KEGUPA-788908 format. One record per atom (N, C-alpha, C): x, y, z. Coordinates in steps of 0.1 Angstrom, whole numbers, padded with zeros to 4 digits, always signed. Each point is the difference from the previous one (the first is absolute). Layout:
XYZ;...
This chain:
-0815-0271-0331;-0008+0014+0002;+0012+0002+0018;+0004+0007+0005;+0010+0002+0010;-0013+0007+0005;+0006+0000+0016;-0012+0008+0007;+0010+0017+0004;-0002+0008-0006;+0016+0008-0001;-0010+0012+0013;-0005+0001+0006;+0002+0011+0014;+0000-0020+0013;+0011-0006-0003;+0001-0006+0009;+0017+0002+0002;+0005+0003+0016;+0015+0006+0002;+0001-0010-0002;+0000-0014-0002;+0011-0014-0007;-0001+0000-0015;-0011+0001-0005;+0006+0005-0014;+0014+0007-0002;-0007+0020+0007;+0007+0013-0003;+0021-0010+0000;-0002-0012+0014;+0014-0006+0006;+0005-0009-0010;-0007-0002-0010;+0008-0010+0001;+0001+0004-0015;-0007+0007-0010;+0002+0011-0009;+0009+0005+0001;+0004+0014+0007;+0011+0000+0015;+0017-0004-0010;+0005-0018+0007;+0004-0009+0001;+0007-0004-0013;-0012+0005-0007;+0001-0006-0014;+0003+0008-0007;+0000+0012+0001;+0010+0012-0007;+0010+0002+0004;+0007-0001+0018;+0014+0002+0001;+0006-0010-0006;-0009-0014+0004;+0007-0012-0007;+0005+0000-0017;-0012+0009-0007;+0009+0004-0019;+0012+0001+0009;+0005+0017+0007;+0015+0005-0004;+0011-0008+0013;-0009-0011+0002;+0013-0008+0012;+0010-0002-0006;+0000-0004-0010;+0020-0009-0010;+0004+0005+0003;-0002+0010-0005;+0004+0014-0008;+0011+0013+0006;-0011+0003+0005;-0001+0015+0003;+0010+0008+0008;+0003-0008+0002;+0019+0003+0008;+0011+0003-0005;+0005+0010-0006;+0014+0006-0011;+0012-0003+0011;+0003-0008-0001;+0009-0004+0009;+0013+0001-0004;+0002+0001-0020;+0016+0007-0002;-0001+0020-0001;-0017+0002+0004;+0006+0013-0006;-0009+0008+0018;-0008-0010+0009;-0010+0004+0015;-0011+0008-0012;-0005-0003+0018;-0017+0006-0010;-0008-0011-0004;-0006+0002-0006;-0011-0006-0007;+0005+0001-0017;-0007-0015-0002;-0002+0005-0018;-0018+0000+0000;+0000+0006-0009;-0012+0013-0007;-0002+0004-0007;+0005-0013-0011;-0009-0001-0018;+0002-0020-0003;-0021-0009+0009;-0003-0015-0008;-0005+0002-0006;-0004-0009-0011;-0002-0007-0009;-0011-0015+0010;-0006-0003-0008;-0016-0004+0004;+0003-0011+0010;+0005-0005-0008;+0010-0013+0009;+0007+0001+0008;+0002+0013+0008;+0016+0000+0016;+0009+0006-0006;+0006+0001-0021;+0010-0001+0008;+0003+0012-0006;+0012+0006+0006;+0006+0012-0006;+0007+0006-0016;-0008+0014+0002;+0008+0003-0018;+0004+0018+0013;+0013+0004-0011;+0004+0009+0000;+0005+0001+0015;+0010-0005+0005;-0002-0002+0017;+0014+0012+0005;+0006+0002-0005;+0006+0023-0001;-0008+0002+0008;-0017+0005-0005;-0007+0013-0006;-0011+0003+0014;+0009+0011+0008;-0010-0002+0012;-0009+0016+0007;-0004-0001-0005;-0013+0014+0006;+0000-0002+0012;-0003+0017+0005;+0003+0005+0016;-0023-0005+0000;-0007+0000-0004;-0012-0001+0002;-0001-0015+0005;+0011-0012-0016;-0005-0011+0012;+0006-0004+0011;+0006+0007-0003;+0015-0004+0016;-0008+0006+0013;-0009+0005+0003;-0010+0007+0001;-0011-0008+0005;-0007+0004-0006;-0012-0010+0001;+0005-0021+0011;+0016-0002-0018;-0002-0019+0013;+0005+0008+0007;+0003+0006+0014;+0004+0005+0003;-0015+0004+0017;-0006-0001-0012;-0013+0002+0014;-0011-0013-0005;+0004-0011-0008;-0001-0010-0004;-0002-0009+0010;+0016-0002+0005;+0004-0006+0007;+0004-0001+0017;-0001+0016+0006;-0006+0002+0009;-0010+0005-0005;-0015-0004-0002;-0012-0005+0000;+0000-0019+0008;+0010-0003-0012;-0008-0014+0001;+0003-0006+0011;+0017+0005+0004;+0007-0004+0019;-0014+0006+0002;-0003+0012+0005;-0015+0007+0012;-0012-0011-0002;+0002-0006-0015;-0016-0008+0008;+0004-0018-0012;+0009-0004+0005;+0005-0016+0001;+0003-0001+0018;-0011-0013+0003;+0002-0004+0014;+0004-0011-0001;+0014+0001-0014;+0009-0019-0003;+0013+0004+0006;+0007-0008+0010;+0018+0007-0001;+0003+0003-0011;-0003-0009-0005;+0012-0011-0007;-0001+0021-0015;-0011+0003-0003;-0003+0002-0005;+0001+0024-0003;+0002-0002+0009;-0003+0012+0017;+0015+0005+0000;+0010-0014-0002;+0018+0004-0002;+0005+0000-0014;-0010-0009-0006;+0002+0006-0014;-0002+0015-0010;-0012+0005+0006;-0004+0013-0001;+0006+0013+0005;+0001-0003+0011;+0010+0003+0000;+0014+0009+0003;+0007-0008-0011;+0010-0001-0002;+0007+0005-0017;-0017-0003-0002;+0002+0007-0018;+0001+0021+0000;-0013+0002+0017;-0008+0008+0004;+0018+0010+0003;+0007-0009+0002;+0016+0008+0009;+0013-0002-0016;-0009-0009-0009;+0011+0003-0009;-0007+0009-0011;-0012+0004-0009;+0000+0007+0002;+0001+0012+0008;-0003+0003+0011;+0005+0015+0005;+0011+0004-0001;+0012-0013+0003;+0011+0006-0003;+0012+0010-0016;-0015-0014-0006;+0004+0005-0020;-0002+0019-0002;-0018+0004+0010;-0002+0011-0005;+0008+0009+0011;+0010+0001+0014;+0005+0003+0002;+0018+0005-0009;+0003-0013-0008;+0013+0000-0002;+0001+0000-0015;-0011-0002-0008;+0002+0007-0014;-0009+0016-0005;-0012-0007+0008;-0012+0011-0006;+0004+0014+0005;-0003-0002+0014;+0005+0010+0007;+0016+0006-0004;+0002+0022-0003;+0006+0001-0007;+0007+0013+0007;+0005+0003+0015;+0004+0005+0011;+0010+0010-0008;+0006+0003-0013;+0009+0007-0005;-0013+0011-0010;-0008-0001+0001;-0004+0006-0011;-0022-0001+0013;+0001-0006+0011;-0008-0002+0005;-0019-0002-0002;+0006-0012-0014;-0014-0005-0004;+0002-0016+0001;-0007-0011-0011;-0006-0015+0004;-0002+0003-0018;+0011-0008-0005;+0005-0005-0010;-0016-0002-0003;+0001-0002-0014;-0018-0002-0008;+0000-0007-0005;+0010-0008-0008;+0004-0012-0012;+0014-0003+0004;+0005-0012+0007;+0010-0001-0003;+0001-0017-0007;+0011+0004-0009;+0009-0013-0003;+0004-0006+0000;+0008-0018+0008;+0013-0010+0001;+0002+0021+0010;-0005-0001+0011;-0002+0008+0016;+0007+0021-0009;+0004+0005-0005;+0002+0010-0012;-0014-0001-0006;-0003+0019+0007;-0006+0008-0001;-0001+0006-0020;-0015-0007-0006;-0002+0009-0012;-0012+0004+0000;-0004+0009+0013;-0006+0007-0003;-0008+0007+0017;+0011+0017-0004;-0006-0001+0013;-0009+0016+0010;-0008+0000-0016;-0007+0012+0008;-0012-0004+0006;+0002+0008+0009;-0013-0002+0016;-0014+0002-0002;-0006-0011+0004;-0013+0004-0004;-0006-0005+0017;-0012+0003+0007;-0008+0001+0003;-0009-0011-0002;+0001-0004-0002;-0007-0016-0001;+0013-0007+0011;+0012+0000-0006;+0010-0011+0003;-0003+0006+0018;+0004+0013+0000;-0002+0005+0017;-0013-0009+0010;-0011-0001-0008;-0012-0006+0002;+0005-0011+0004;+0005-0013-0009;+0001-0007+0006;+0013-0006+0010;+0013+0004-0001;+0003+0002+0008;-0002+0003+0012;-0006+0012+0007;-0010+0001+0011;-0013-0014+0008;-0002-0006-0016;-0012-0014+0004;+0017-0007+0007;+0006-0003-0011;+0006-0012+0004;+0008+0005+0018;+0010+0006+0002;+0005+0008+0012;-0012-0008+0011;-0014+0011-0009;-0015+0002+0016;+0006-0015+0004;-0008-0008-0010;+0000-0011+0001;+0011-0012+0005;+0011+0007-0002;+0012-0010+0005;+0000+0008+0019;-0011+0011-0003;+0004+0002+0016;-0007-0008+0015;-0015+0002-0009;-0009-0008+0001;+0000-0011+0003;+0016-0007-0006;-0007-0019+0001;+0016-0001+0014;+0010+0011-0001;+0006-0006+0006;+0016+0002-0004;+0001-0003-0021;+0014-0001-0003;+0003+0013-0004;+0015-0006+0002;+0013+0014-0005;-0005+0014+0012;+0010+0001+0000;-0003+0021+0011;+0004+0008-0010;-0016+0009-0003;-0001+0003-0013;-0006+0011+0007;-0008-0008+0010;-0008+0023+0008;+0005+0008-0013;+0015+0006+0009;+0007+0005-0004;+0000+0007-0015;+0000-0012-0009;-0003-0001-0011;-0005+0008-0007;-0018-0003+0006;-0010+0003-0002;-0001+0013-0005;+0000+0007+0016;+0001+0010+0005;+0005+0013-0011;+0018-0008-0008;+0005+0008-0013;-0007+0005-0002;-0007-0014-0012;-0003-0005-0007;-0021+0014+0001;-0002-0002+0014;-0016+0008-0004;+0008+0016-0004;+0018+0002+0010;-0002+0011-0007;+0004+0007-0008;+0012-0009-0006;-0004-0002-0015;-0009+0003-0011;-0014-0008+0002;-0005+0004-0005;-0005+0011-0002;+0002+0006+0014;-0008+0015+0002;+0005+0004-0007;+0012+0005+0007;+0010+0011-0007;+0005-0002-0016;-0010-0007-0011;+0003+0000-0011;-0009+0006-0008;-0016-0003+0008;-0007-0008-0010;-0018+0003+0001;+0007+0006+0014;-0011+0007+0006;-0007+0012-0004;-0012-0005-0001;-0007+0023-0007;-0010+0005+0009;+0003+0008+0007;-0012-0001+0014;-0011+0008-0003;-0002+0010-0009;-0006+0013-0009;-0012-0011-0007;-0001-0012-0001;-0009-0010-0007;+0002-0011+0006;+0008-0006+0012;+0002-0008+0008;-0006-0012-0008;+0014-0005-0013;+0004-0010-0003;+0018+0001-0001;-0002-0015-0008;+0017-0001-0004;+0000+0004-0009;+0014+0003-0003;+0001-0003-0015;+0010-0007-0008;+0001-0007-0005;+0003-0015-0011;+0009+0000-0004;+0010+0009-0001;+0012-0008-0006;+0012+0014+0005;+0014-0008-0008;+0005+0016+0006;+0018-0004-0008;+0001+0001+0001;+0021-0002-0011;+0004-0012+0011;+0013-0004-0007;+0011-0015+0010;+0002+0018+0004;+0004+0013+0002;+0008+0008+0013;-0010+0007+0007;-0010-0007-0001;-0010+0011+0002;+0001+0018+0001;+0004+0002-0012;+0003+0013-0008;-0013+0010-0010;-0004-0015+0000;-0015+0002-0011;-0014-0010+0005;-0010+0003+0007;-0010-0003+0003;-0014+0001-0013;-0004-0008-0004;-0006-0001-0009;-0021+0011+0003;-0003+0012-0014;-0016+0000+0008;-0009-0013-0002;+0000-0009-0003;-0007-0013-0001;-0003+0003+0017;-0014-0011-0008;-0002+0004+0017;-0011-0010-0005;+0003-0016+0001;-0009-0009+0005;-0003-0005+0013;-0016-0007+0000;-0011-0008+0008;+0006-0013+0011;+0009-0010-0015;+0009-0010+0007;+0008-0001+0013;+0011+0012-0002;+0006-0003+0005;-0005+0001+0017;-0008+0018+0000;-0007-0002+0011;-0009-0004+0008;-0010-0007-0011;-0005-0019+0007;+0008-0009+0010;+0015+0001-0005;+0004-0014+0005;+0010+0010+0020;+0004+0014-0008;+0002+0003+0009;-0009-0006+0016;-0012+0001-0006;-0015+0006+0005;-0003-0008+0006;+0002-0022-0006;+0000-0009+0002;+0016+0001+0020;+0015+0000-0015;+0009-0001+0015;+0001+0004+0009;-0006+0016-0001;-0003+0011+0018;-0008-0013+0004;-0009-0004-0006;-0011-0009+0013;+0012-0009+0005;+0009-0002-0007;+0003-0013+0006;+0018+0001+0005;+0001+0014+0006;+0009+0004+0001;-0003+0009+0014;-0016+0000+0000;-0006+0010+0013;-0002-0021+0015;-0006-0004-0013;-0006-0018+0008;+0012-0002+0005;+0016+0003-0005;+0011-0005+0006;+0005+0008+0013;-0002+0009-0001;+0012+0006+0008;-0012+0015+0008;-0013+0000-0008;-0013+0008+0015;+0004+0009+0001;+0003+0008-0008;+0007+0012-0008;-0009+0009-0002;-0010+0005+0004;-0008+0012-0012;+0001+0006-0004;+0015+0002-0005;+0006+0009-0013;-0001-0006-0015;-0004-0016+0004;-0003-0007-0009;-0013-0001-0002;-0013+0000+0007;-0013-0002-0003;-0004+0013-0007;+0006+0020+0012;-0002+0004-0010;-0004+0005-0015;+0016-0006-0004;+0004+0008-0015;-0012-0013-0008;+0002-0013+0004;-0006-0011-0006;-0019+0009-0002;-0009+0003+0011;-0005+0010-0002;-0001+0005-0007;+0005+0014-0003;+0004+0006-0013;+0004-0003-0011;+0005-0006-0003;-0004-0012-0015;-0009-0001-0002;-0005-0011+0012;-0014-0004-0006;-0007+0012-0003;-0006+0008+0008;-0006+0010+0003;+0000+0010-0016;+0009+0005-0009;+0009+0003-0011;-0001-0007-0012;+0001-0014+0001;-0005+0001-0012;-0008-0008+0005;-0007-0008+0006;-0016-0004-0004;-0014+0007+0005;+0002+0011+0002;-0004+0011-0002;-0001+0014-0010;+0013+0010+0005;+0005+0005-0003;-0003-0001-0016;+0015-0010-0005;-0006-0002-0020;-0005-0010-0002;-0007-0010+0003;-0011-0009+0002;-0013+0013-0003;+0000+0011+0003;-0010+0010-0003;+0006+0004-0009;+0009+0001-0003;+0004+0010-0015;-0008-0009-0016;-0006-0018+0005;+0003-0010-0012;-0012-0004+0005;-0012+0007+0007;-0011-0005+0003;-0001-0009+0011;+0009-0001+0004;-0002-0013+0010;+0008-0010+0000;+0011-0002-0012;+0007-0009-0002;+0021-0001-0004;+0005-0004+0005;+0007+0007+0002;+0011-0008-0015;+0004+0020-0001;+0004+0004-0014;+0025-0004+0007;+0008-0009-0009;+0008-0001-0006;+0011+0016+0007;-0006+0006-0005;+0018+0011-0006;-0003+0008+0000;+0005+0013+0003;-0005+0016+0000;+0014+0003+0000;+0001+0015-0001;+0007+0009-0001;+0002-0002+0015;+0016+0016-0002;-0002+0002+0015;-0008+0006+0007;-0005+0009-0004;-0013+0002+0013;-0008-0010-0001;-0001-0006-0007;-0013-0017+0001;-0011+0011-0008;-0001+0001-0010;-0009-0001-0011;-0002-0011-0004;-0006-0006+0000;-0003-0015-0014;+0006+0003-0011;+0015-0005-0002;+0006-0004-0015;-0008-0013-0009;-0015+0006-0008;-0004-0008+0001;+0014-0011-0018;+0006+0008+0002;+0003-0003-0016;+0013-0005+0002;+0008-0006+0006;+0011-0004+0014;-0001-0019-0001;+0011-0001-0012;+0003-0015-0006;-0010-0004+0000;-0004+0010-0014;-0019+0001-0005;+0006-0013-0011;+0005-0007-0006;+0007-0008-0010;+0010-0011+0009;-0004-0002+0009;+0008-0016+0004;-0010+0001+0010;-0011-0006-0004;-0006-0002+0016;+0006-0017+0012;+0010-0003-0012;+0005-0016+0006;+0010+0000+0008;+0005+0014+0002;+0010+0005+0005;-0002-0006+0017;+0013-0002+0005;-0001-0012+0010;-0002+0008+0010;+0006+0011+0005;-0001+0009+0017;-0005+0010+0001;-0003+0006-0022;-0014+0015-0003;-0008-0005-0008;-0006-0013+0005;-0009+0005-0019;-0014+0007+0002;-0004+0007-0014;-0012+0009+0000;-0012-0007+0006;-0010+0010+0002;-0014-0004-0003;-0004-0002+0017;-0013-0007+0008;+0000-0001+0013;+0006-0014-0004;+0008-0003+0016;+0003-0015+0003;-0014-0007+0011;-0011-0007-0007;+0001-0006+0014;+0007-0005+0018;+0004-0009-0013;+0011-0004+0015;+0006+0012+0012;+0003+0008-0009;+0005+0006+0012;-0018+0010+0007;-0009+0002-0009;-0019+0006+0013;+0006-0010+0005;+0003-0013-0004;-0005-0013+0011;+0005+0002+0015;+0020+0006-0011;+0011+0001+0017;-0005+0007+0007;-0010+0009-0006;+0003+0010+0010;-0013+0001+0012;-0005-0011-0015;-0012-0003+0017;+0007-0007+0007;+0002-0009+0002;+0006-0005+0011;+0008+0003+0015;+0011+0012-0008;+0006+0009+0009;-0014+0006+0007;-0007+0010-0008;-0006+0004+0009;-0004-0013+0010;-0005-0006+0000;-0006-0005+0009;+0012-0003+0012;+0013-0007-0005;+0007-0004+0008;+0002+0014+0007;+0001+0010-0005;+0005+0016+0009;-0016+0003+0007;-0012-0009-0002;-0011+0009+0009;-0006-0014+0008;+0010-0007+0003;+0007-0010+0015;-0001+0007+0010;+0010+0012-0002;+0007+0003+0010;-0001+0019-0004;-0001+0007-0016;-0006+0015+0006;-0014-0003-0001;-0013-0008+0003;-0013-0003-0005;-0005+0017-0008;+0000-0001-0013;-0013+0012+0001;-0011-0002-0015;-0006+0001+0002;-0016-0004-0006;+0011+0001-0020;+0000+0015-0006;+0003-0001-0011;+0010-0012+0000;+0012-0008+0007;+0005-0015-0007;-0010-0004-0006;-0008-0006+0006;-0004-0015-0004;-0012+0007-0016;-0006+0016+0005;-0004+0004-0006;+0001-0006-0017;+0016+0008+0000;+0005+0001-0013;+0010-0009-0003;+0000-0013+0012;+0006-0015+0001;-0003-0001-0011;-0019-0009+0003;-0010-0003-0010;-0006+0005-0011;+0003+0021-0003;+0000-0002-0010;+0010-0005-0008;+0016+0007-0001;+0007-0008-0010;+0003-0014-0002;-0011-0006+0005;+0001-0022-0005;-0014+0004-0003;-0003+0005+0008;-0014-0001-0015;-0003+0003-0016;+0007+0008-0003;-0004+0009-0006;+0013-0003-0010;+0009-0007+0006;+0017-0010-0011;-0006-0012-0002;-0009-0006+0004;-0002-0016-0007;-0010+0005-0009;-0010+0008+0001;-0009+0001-0004;+0001+0005-0018;+0011+0010+0003;+0006+0004-0014;+0008-0017-0004;+0010-0002+0013;+0013-0011-0011;+0000-0018+0010;-0008+0005+0004;-0009-0021-0002;+0000+0003-0017;+0000-0023-0006;+0000-0004-0007;-0006-0006+0000;-0015+0007-0004;-0011-0015-0004;+0001-0008-0009;+0009+0003-0009;-0001-0013-0011;+0014-0017+0008;+0010+0016+0002;+0018-0015+0004;-0005+0000+0011;-0004+0007+0012;+0001+0006+0011;+0011-0003+0003;+0005+0011+0015;+0016+0005-0001;-0002+0017+0007;+0006+0010+0001;-0001+0009-0005;+0010+0007-0006;-0005+0006-0007;+0008+0007-0006;+0009+0018-0005;+0013-0002-0004;+0006+0002+0005;-0004+0021-0003;+0000+0008-0006;-0002+0010-0007;-0013+0009+0001;-0003+0007+0001;-0011+0008-0001;-0003+0016-0006;-0004+0002-0011;+0001+0013+0000;-0011+0020+0002;+0002+0003+0000;-0005+0009+0006;-0015-0001-0003;-0001-0004-0012;-0016-0002-0005;-0009-0016+0006;+0015-0006+0009;-0013-0014-0002;+0010-0009-0010;+0004+0000-0008;-0006-0012-0013;+0023-0005+0007;-0001-0014-0007;+0012-0004+0010;+0006+0001-0009;+0021+0010+0001;+0010+0001-0005;+0011-0010+0002;+0000-0009+0018;+0008-0003-0006;-0010-0021+0008;+0000-0005-0013;-0010-0013+0009;+0008-0016+0001;+0013+0004+0002;+0005-0015+0007;+0002+0001+0015;+0005-0009+0005;-0009-0004+0014;+0017+0002+0005;+0000-0003+0016;+0012+0003+0005;-0002-0010+0014;-0001+0002+0002;+0007-0018+0013;-0006+0015+0013;+0013+0008+0001;-0004+0008+0015;-0012+0011-0001;-0010+0002-0014;-0014+0006+0004;-0011-0009+0004;+0004-0012-0004;-0010-0007+0007;+0001-0010+0014;+0015+0003+0006;+0005+0003+0010;-0008+0006+0012;+0002+0018+0001;-0002+0004+0000;-0006+0005+0002;-0011+0001-0011;-0010-0005-0001;-0017-0007+0013;+0010-0010+0000;-0009-0012+0010;+0004+0006+0015;+0013+0000-0001;-0002+0010+0014;-0012+0004+0004;+0004+0006-0010;-0002+0017+0001;-0023-0005+0004;-0004-0009-0005;-0011-0004+0004;-0002-0004+0008;+0007-0013+0011;+0002-0003+0007;-0004+0010+0014;+0013+0013-0004;-0003+0009+0010;-0014+0005+0005;-0004+0005-0019;-0020+0009-0002;-0009-0014+0011;+0008-0009-0002;-0016-0011+0004;+0000+0002+0022;+0018+0000+0001;-0005+0003+0012;-0003+0014-0001;+0002+0012+0001;+0000+0013+0006;-0015+0006-0004;-0010-0010-0008;-0011+0003-0004;-0012-0009+0006;+0009-0013-0007;-0011-0006+0015;-0008-0012-0021;+0007+0010-0007;-0013-0006-0013;+0005-0012-0007;-0012-0005-0002;+0003-0017-0012;+0013+0006-0006;-0007+0003-0008;+0004+0008-0017;+0016-0004+0000;+0005+0008+0008;+0015-0002+0000;+0006-0013+0002;-0007-0010+0008;+0004-0017-0003;-0008-0006-0008;-0005+0006-0009;-0003-0006-0011;+0011+0006-0010;+0000+0006+0001;+0020+0012-0006;+0009-0006+0003;+0000-0004+0005;+0014-0005+0007;-0006-0016-0008;-0007-0012+0004;-0002-0009-0003;+0001+0002-0015;-0002+0005-0005;+0001+0002-0022;+0018+0005+0001;+0006+0010+0001;+0007+0005+0002;+0007-0017-0002;+0002-0007+0017;+0008-0013-0002;+0005-0010-0008;-0015+0005-0002;-0005-0024-0012;+0006+0006-0011;-0005+0018-0007;+0012+0003-0006;+0016+0000-0004;+0005+0005+0008;+0009-0007-0001;+0012-0009+0003;-0006-0015+0007;-0002-0010+0005;+0005-0005-0010;-0011+0002-0016;-0003-0008-0011;+0006+0009-0006;+0013+0006-0006;+0002+0008-0004;+0015+0000+0004;-0004+0011+0012;+0020+0005+0002;+0006-0011+0012;-0006-0008+0009;+0009-0005+0001;+0007-0009-0006;+0010-0006+0003;+0009-0011-0010;+0000-0011+0012;-0009-0008+0000;-0002-0013+0006;+0008-0014-0004;+0009+0006-0016;+0006-0012+0000;+0019+0002+0013;-0001+0013-0004;+0015+0004+0008;+0001+0008+0012;-0011+0011+0000;+0001+0007+0010;-0005+0018-0004;+0001+0000+0011;-0006+0012-0004;-0007+0012-0008;+0001+0010-0001;-0010+0010-0013;-0001-0004-0010;-0004+0005-0018;+0005+0007-0004;+0010+0014+0001;+0006+0009-0011;-0005+0011+0007;-0001+0010-0018;-0007-0006-0008;-0010+0011-0014;-0004-0011-0002;-0017+0003-0008;-0009-0007-0007;+0003+0009-0016;-0007-0004-0005;-0015+0004-0013;-0011-0001+0006;-0011+0013-0001;-0015-0005-0001;-0004-0014-0005;+0007-0006-0003;-0006-0013-0001;+0011-0009+0009;+0006+0008+0010;+0003-0005+0012;+0011-0016-0006;+0004+0003-0013;+0013-0007-0002;+0018+0010+0000;+0010-0008+0005;+0012+0008+0002;+0005+0004-0014;+0006+0012+0003;+0008+0000-0010;+0013-0007-0004;+0008-0003+0014;+0009-0012+0008;+0004-0005+0006;+0016-0007+0008;-0004-0008+0008;+0012+0008+0016;-0001+0014-0001;+0011+0009+0010;-0011+0006+0004;+0000-0016+0015;-0009+0001+0012;+0002+0013+0003;+0019+0001+0006;+0001+0018+0010;+0005+0007-0009;+0003+0010-0002;+0011+0012+0001;+0004+0008+0006;+0010+0004-0005;+0007+0013+0014;-0006+0008+0000;-0007+0008+0011;-0005+0015+0000;-0009-0007-0003;-0017-0009-0005;-0006-0003-0009;-0013-0005+0013;+0004-0015+0003;-0002-0005+0001;+0005-0014+0017;+0000-0004+0011;+0002-0006+0009;-0014-0004+0007;-0006+0001+0000;-0009-0005+0006;-0005+0009+0015;+0004+0009-0002;+0000+0005+0012;-0013+0007+0000;-0010-0001-0010;-0019+0006+0000;-0008-0012+0006;+0014-0016-0005;-0014-0009-0004;+0000-0002+0024;+0017-0002+0002;+0002-0004+0013;-0009+0013+0008;+0003+0005-0003;-0013+0016+0004;-0011+0003+0003;-0003-0004-0010;-0017-0002+0000;-0006-0015+0011;+0008-0010-0007;-0008-0010+0010;+0008-0001+0016;+0007+0012+0001;+0006-0001+0019;-0010+0012+0001;-0004+0008-0006;-0014+0010+0007;-0009-0004-0004;-0004-0011-0001;-0016-0004+0002;-0001-0018+0010;+0012+0000-0001;-0001-0013+0010;-0003+0006+0016;+0010+0011-0003;+0000+0009+0019;-0010-0001+0000;-0012+0004-0005;-0007+0008-0006;-0016-0013+0005;+0004-0011-0009;-0003-0011+0011;+0000-0007+0011;+0017+0004+0004;+0000-0004+0009;-0001+0003+0019;-0011+0015+0000;-0001+0013+0003;+0012+0005+0008;+0017+0002-0005;+0011+0004+0003;+0007+0010-0015;-0012+0016+0003;-0002+0010-0010;+0019+0002+0003;+0004+0009-0007;+0008+0008+0005;+0002+0008-0012;+0005+0008-0003;+0009+0014-0012;+0013-0010-0003;
């Protein structure tokens, strides 16, 4: 058993994840990154590119550059971040319609739907580039921020809308917490990169709306789906609890991810409700969805507490061990270190691929894989696992920042 609280362990694990992608991640033929990998590192569907993976992988390599002392690795990670950034601007950004292409195939757009979720990750990627000093993209960061607010911000409810047509002529009435959660994350990163309080103000507003106003409509837990006027839509995707971006049910991974974000927000604009709500979201998520028989955190539960999706996703476990560590720091309670160790031990036994590197994406309740697809465009590039490790490592090293 490894010492999961060791910065050295976390660095070795980070290095092992990056090593998995290293041989084939650069797409020399098309530009940017390959985004679809089998368990052994082989690439499949090489021409398929997704905005979410492009931006998350830029974040990965900017962060890797920031957090390594190895000179050769710094050169490599910077070059990869620059390649991803170049691809984002050249192929995902569509100046003619003023939006980012959601899905590309061989560098041609096949889905141009505008998603708030996508803009959140563009802002995260650009903010990380600004903070790292990679590319001259401060103006592009603010341009994307203006686009996000012009097209999606709903001031009367203090929340972003979710989706618009390719030409921006129609904005969907659907409102979701997920895109707003990642906007909060991205805006905290933008604040860290620029010191501009406009980003912090909006991150605070989103956190208050989702984790208090909306959660209080569902007995203190955060439901996923809402109407235009922010009434809970209990039936949205009721028959599709495994939907990749909009699953039905309470998502324990999103409760703990909000716990993490509230604790990061507390560092820069501390208010007592943030720790109280972070603790409550985490405690209830683990109480309902920890699998006492097979270990790990189950994916979703219905309003009555019954499990509606008993699969286990990599990102749920990663976000939860990061939240546990931050709660342990914020509260001083050893219970959360015990949760941190328990979640990590489960991940080490079942999700970490000790032969080829990186994490498996999806397991069933008995911890068996469904396929040999380790990473898929739009679905996994180990941004969650790397980000969680860096966040906890910074905590252990005393180098805390949002």
